[in-house]
One Martini backbone bead per residue (centre of mass of N, CA, C, O) as a GRO file, in nm:
protein
   91
    1MET     BB    1   9.871  -3.809  12.222
    2TYR     BB    2   9.684  -3.570  12.418
    3VAL     BB    3   9.497  -3.262  12.354
    4GLU     BB    4   9.331  -3.034  12.574
    5ALA     BB    5   9.071  -2.771  12.580
    6ARG     BB    6   8.941  -2.481  12.767
    7LEU     BB    7   8.687  -2.226  12.754
    8ILE     BB    8   8.613  -2.007  13.026
    9THR     BB    9   8.321  -1.822  13.121
   10LEU     BB   10   8.277  -1.566  13.363
   11ILE     BB   11   8.075  -1.432  13.618
   12LEU     BB   12   8.123  -1.173  13.848
   13TYR     BB   13   8.008  -1.046  14.175
   14ASP     BB   14   8.272  -0.915  14.363
   15THR     BB   15   8.343  -0.689  14.147
   16LYS     BB   16   8.479  -0.335  14.121
   17SER     BB   17   8.770  -0.411  14.016
   18LEU     BB   18   9.068  -0.510  13.886
   19LYS     BB   19   9.185  -0.584  14.161
   20ASP     BB   20   8.969  -0.790  14.239
   21LYS     BB   21   9.004  -0.973  13.995
   22ARG     BB   22   9.305  -1.040  14.037
   23ALA     BB   23   9.272  -1.179  14.311
   24ILE     BB   24   9.088  -1.404  14.217
   25ARG     BB   25   9.266  -1.517  13.990
   26GLN     BB   26   9.523  -1.583  14.154
   27SER     BB   27   9.394  -1.774  14.353
   28LEU     BB   28   9.275  -1.976  14.152
   29PHE     BB   29   9.538  -2.051  14.001
   30LYS     BB   30   9.696  -2.162  14.242
   31LYS     BB   31   9.499  -2.388  14.318
   32ILE     BB   32   9.503  -2.536  14.047
   33GLN     BB   33   9.816  -2.582  14.024
   34ASN     BB   34   9.831  -2.749  14.296
   35LYS     BB   35   9.601  -2.977  14.214
   36TYR     BB   36   9.667  -2.959  13.901
   37ASN     BB   37   9.790  -3.076  13.570
   38VAL     BB   38   9.772  -2.763  13.437
   39SER     BB   39   9.706  -2.512  13.217
   40ILE     BB   40   9.675  -2.148  13.283
   41SER     BB   41   9.476  -1.862  13.147
   42GLU     BB   42   9.412  -1.550  13.054
   43ILE     BB   43   9.230  -1.449  12.753
   44ASP     BB   44   8.982  -1.256  12.820
   45HIS     BB   45   8.857  -0.974  12.950
   46LEU     BB   46   9.091  -0.788  13.079
   47GLU     BB   47   8.907  -0.499  13.128
   48ASP     BB   48   8.678  -0.664  13.264
   49VAL     BB   49   8.529  -0.689  13.574
   50LYS     BB   50   8.286  -0.924  13.530
   51TYR     BB   51   8.487  -1.089  13.344
   52LEU     BB   52   8.620  -1.436  13.296
   53SER     BB   53   8.870  -1.571  13.079
   54ILE     BB   54   8.973  -1.914  13.058
   55GLY     BB   55   9.246  -2.130  12.999
   56ILE     BB   56   9.265  -2.487  12.964
   57SER     BB   57   9.528  -2.744  12.971
   58GLY     BB   58   9.622  -3.079  12.845
   59VAL     BB   59   9.835  -3.376  12.879
   60SER     BB   60   9.798  -3.718  12.744
   61ASN     BB   61   9.770  -4.081  12.698
   62ASN     BB   62   9.469  -4.038  12.825
   63LEU     BB   63   9.164  -3.928  12.738
   64LYS     BB   64   8.982  -3.985  12.980
   65PHE     BB   65   9.161  -3.857  13.196
   66LEU     BB   66   9.172  -3.575  13.071
   67ASN     BB   67   8.868  -3.511  13.078
   68GLU     BB   68   8.834  -3.554  13.386
   69SER     BB   69   9.033  -3.337  13.471
   70LEU     BB   70   8.892  -3.092  13.337
   71GLU     BB   71   8.620  -3.133  13.485
   72SER     BB   72   8.737  -3.093  13.768
   73VAL     BB   73   8.820  -2.802  13.725
   74ILE     BB   74   8.538  -2.691  13.668
   75LEU     BB   75   8.415  -2.769  13.941
   76PHE     BB   76   8.616  -2.607  14.110
   77ILE     BB   77   8.537  -2.332  13.998
   78GLU     BB   78   8.238  -2.335  14.082
   79GLU     BB   79   8.313  -2.361  14.398
   80SER     BB   80   8.532  -2.102  14.421
   81VAL     BB   81   8.335  -1.896  14.279
   82ASN     BB   82   8.159  -1.587  14.281
   83GLY     BB   83   7.986  -1.730  14.024
   84ASP     BB   84   7.932  -1.791  13.672
   85ILE     BB   85   7.910  -2.010  13.419
   86ILE     BB   86   7.846  -1.918  13.067
   87ASP     BB   87   8.099  -2.073  12.922
   88ILE     BB   88   8.200  -2.368  12.719
   89GLU     BB   89   8.491  -2.458  12.536
   90LYS     BB   90   8.600  -2.709  12.312
   91TYR     BB   91   8.947  -2.832  12.193
   0.00000   0.00000   0.00000
């Protein structure tokens, strides 16, 4: 059994309030959970309007499949959010 996780930090361009950030986060999380079999949560920068740090993790018996799945999630995030990924940490 393999467990992998990623900590992704994004800078958001369309947020002016925590309410805007929450709407973006909830929409993104729902799309990811519907499309991929991973766990996802906001980890850091909870009160910062411009930054979103999310953790994603997965479990599989095939390490290659697990890494490809997490990379697919990262690509999906890049395409879905009006912002840039500024950091990705692998665990």
